C-alpha positions, 0 to 999 in steps of 0.5 A: 453617699456618706449618709447612705453609708452611715445608714447601712453601717448602723443597720448592720450593727443593729442586726448584729446586736439583735442577733446577739440578744437572741443568742443571749435570750436562748442561753438565758432560757437554757440556764433557767431550765438547768437551774430549775432542774437542779433545784428540783433535784436538790429538793428531792435529795433533801426530801429523801434524806429527811425520810431516811433520817426518820427511818434511821431514828426508828431503826435505832430506837428498835435496836436500843429496845432489842439490846435491852431485852438481850441484856436480860437473863434467860430463864427457860428454853423458850426464852432462849429461842426468842433470844436467838430470834431477837439477836438475828433481828438485831443484826439485820437492823444494824446492817440496815442502819449502816446502809441507811447511813451510807445513803444519807451521806451520799445524798448529802454529798450530792446536795453539796454538788447541787448547791454548787451548781445552783450557785454557779448558774445564778452567777451566770444569770447575773453576768448574763443580765449585765450583758443583756443590759449593756446590749440593750443600751447599745441597741438603743444608741444605734437605733438613735443614730440610725434614726438621725441618719435617716432624718438627715438623708430625708432632709437632703433628698427633700432639699434636692427635690426642691432645687429640681422643682425650681429648675423645672419651673424656670424652664417653661418661662424661658421657653415661652419668652422665645429667643431674643430678637435680632437688632433692627437696622435703621435704614434712615440713618444709613441713607443720611450717612450715605448722603453725607459721603456723597456731598463730600 
C-alpha cells in the first residue's frame, strides 16, 4: 500500500510538472513572437528615420542654395518676380524641414520604447529559461523516483506470487497422502493381559 501511494504521488507530481512545462513553453512562444514583432517595429522605425534624415539633408541643402540666391541683388523686374517665387519656395521648404525634424524626434523616441521592450522581453526569456531548466531537473528526479517505486512494487508482487506458488505446490502433496492412519490395537497383547488378570 505504501509503494502504491508513493507511485500515485509521483505520478501526480509528474503530471503537474508537465503541465507547468507546457504553460511555460506556451508563454515562451508568446514572448518570442512579441520580441520578434518589436524587433521588426524597431528596424522599420530605424529605416524610416534614415529615409527622413536623408530627405532632411537634401532639403537643407536646397534651402541653403535658395538663401544664397536671395542674398544677391535684384537687377530687373523679372528677377524680382523670380525672387518672390524663390522666397515662397524657401518658406515651404523650411516648414517641411520642421515637420521632418518632428517626425524624426518622434521616431527616435519610439525607438527608445522599442529598445526598452526588447530588453524586458529578453530578460523574461532568460528568467523563463532558468525556470524551464529547473523544471526539467525536477521532472527527471520525479521520473527516477517513480521508476524506482515501480521496480520495488514489481519486486514485491513477484515475491508474493512466489509464496503463493509454493503454497499451491504443497497442497496437492498433502491431499495425495491422505489422512493419517488410525492406531491399530494389538489384540494379542490384550488377551495376554486378560489371562494374567484371570490367573490372579
